C-alpha positions as CSV (number, residue, x, y, z in Angstrom):
1,M,2.8,-1.6,-25.7
2,M,4.2,1.5,-23.1
3,F,3.9,1.4,-19.4
4,C,3.0,4.8,-17.4
5,S,4.8,5.5,-14.4
6,K,1.9,5.1,-12.5
7,Q,1.4,1.2,-13.4
8,V,5.4,0.7,-12.7
9,A,4.6,2.1,-9.2
10,E,1.3,0.2,-8.4
11,M,3.4,-3.1,-9.4
12,W,5.9,-2.2,-7.2
13,R,3.7,-1.6,-4.5
14,K,2.0,-5.4,-5.4
15,V,5.6,-6.9,-5.1
16,L,6.7,-5.0,-1.9
17,L,3.4,-5.8,0.0
18,T,2.8,-9.5,-1.2
19,G,6.6,-11.0,-1.9
20,V,8.5,-9.0,-0.1
21,M,6.4,-9.1,3.4
22,S,6.5,-13.0,3.1
23,V,9.8,-13.2,3.9
24,I,10.2,-10.4,6.3
25,S,9.5,-12.1,9.9
26,P,6.4,-13.8,8.9
27,G,3.9,-13.1,11.7
28,S,5.5,-10.8,13.7
29,M,5.1,-6.8,14.7
30,L,8.1,-6.2,12.4
31,Q,6.2,-7.8,9.4
32,V,3.0,-5.8,10.2
33,M,4.8,-2.1,10.6
34,I,6.7,-2.5,7.8
35,A,3.6,-3.6,5.8
36,S,1.8,-0.4,7.4
37,L,4.7,2.0,6.5
38,T,5.1,0.7,2.8
39,S,1.0,1.1,2.7
40,L,1.3,4.6,3.8
41,V,4.3,5.8,1.6
42,F,2.1,4.8,-1.7
43,L,-1.4,6.2,-0.2
44,V,0.9,9.6,0.2
45,A,2.8,9.3,-2.9
46,H,-1.1,8.7,-4.9
47,S,-2.4,11.7,-2.6
48,R,0.6,13.9,-4.0
49,A,0.6,12.8,-7.5
50,W,-3.0,12.3,-8.3
51,P,-2.2,10.4,-11.5
52,F,-5.5,9.5,-13.2
53,A,-7.2,12.3,-15.3
54,D,-10.7,11.1,-14.0
55,D,-11.3,12.4,-10.4
56,S,-13.6,9.6,-9.6
57,K,-11.0,7.2,-10.4
58,N,-7.9,9.4,-8.2
59,R,-10.7,9.2,-5.0
60,M,-11.7,5.7,-5.4
61,K,-8.0,4.5,-5.6
62,L,-7.6,6.8,-2.7
63,G,-10.0,5.3,-0.5
64,A,-8.9,2.1,-1.2
65,S,-5.3,2.9,0.0
66,A,-6.7,4.2,3.2
67,V,-8.7,1.2,3.6
68,Q,-5.6,-0.8,3.6
69,C,-3.6,1.4,5.7
70,S,-6.1,1.0,8.3
71,C,-6.4,-2.8,8.1
72,S,-2.7,-3.4,8.3
73,V,-2.4,-1.1,11.0
74,G,-5.7,-3.1,12.5
75,Q,-4.0,-6.3,12.0
76,G,-0.9,-5.0,13.9
77,K,-3.1,-4.3,17.0
78,A,-4.5,-7.8,16.8
79,V,-0.8,-9.4,16.4
80,S,0.5,-7.5,19.5
81,S,-2.6,-8.8,21.8
């Protein structure tokens, strides 16, 4: 079975946001900032690549990534309070 680059990129996103984030200053603002930046980078990469043939799938992924970015920014506000 051959993997497409979009699947490899999605797996890297998952590894970065779960595995790597669990060891970077747990519970600190630095962890939230790096997670937010990572989410934003993958959001921009998806919006530039538009990898799916079906536009509705691209829009759904874009919306999900936007919600993830906004949640991580909201978490940062909760940590700083």
